[in-house]
N, C-alpha and C positions, 0 to 999 in steps of 0.2 A: 837318140835320147832327146826329148823335147821338154823345155822348161815351161812353166805356167806363165811366166812374164812375157814370153815372146808373142803370145796371142793378143795381148792388149794393144800392140802397135798397129794391128790391122783394123781395129774398131775406131769409129769416129769419136772425137773428143768433145762431145756436147756437154758433158758434166763439168768439165773444166771451164768451158765458156760461161756457164751459168755461175760458177764460183767467181769468175772475174767480174761479171756484172753486179753480183751481190756485193763484192768488195768495193767496186766503184761507187755504188749507191750508198753503202755504209760510210765510206770515206767522205762523200759529199754531204750527207745529212749530219754527220758528226761535226764537220768543219763549220757548216752553216749554223748549227745549234750553239756551238762554242762562241762564234763571233757575235751571234745575236745576243746571247747572255752577257758577254763582255761589254758590248756596246750599250745595251739597254740598261743594265743594272750597275755595272762597275764604272762606266763612263757617263751614265745618265743622258744618253742620246735620245732623240725623239724616236717614236715607233717607226715612222717612215724611213728614217735614216738607218736604224738598226736592221730593218728588213732589207733595205737596199744593200747594205754591207753583207748581210747574211747570204743573199742571193749571189752577190759577186764572189764571195769566198767559197761558197758551195760549188759554183761553176768552175772556179780555178782548181779546187780540190778534185772535182770530177775529171778535169783534163789531166791533172797530174797523175791521178790513180790510173787513168786509161793509158797514159804513156808508159807508166811503170809496168802495167800488166802485159803489155805487148813487147816487152824486152826479151 
């Protein structure tokens, strides 16, 4: 007797890899947008400063999401 779930273990897992990259990108963009809006409008920072912080936080969020997705 053969179960349907046993055949999936033999196939490559490319679909799950794409989900991980989408998750990382979404996490990064969300963190960057949040910190940009916070810096620019709530804290009245300059545009250059807000963009720099957004880039920094987006990169950190991408690194965190990448490390979590590989656990």
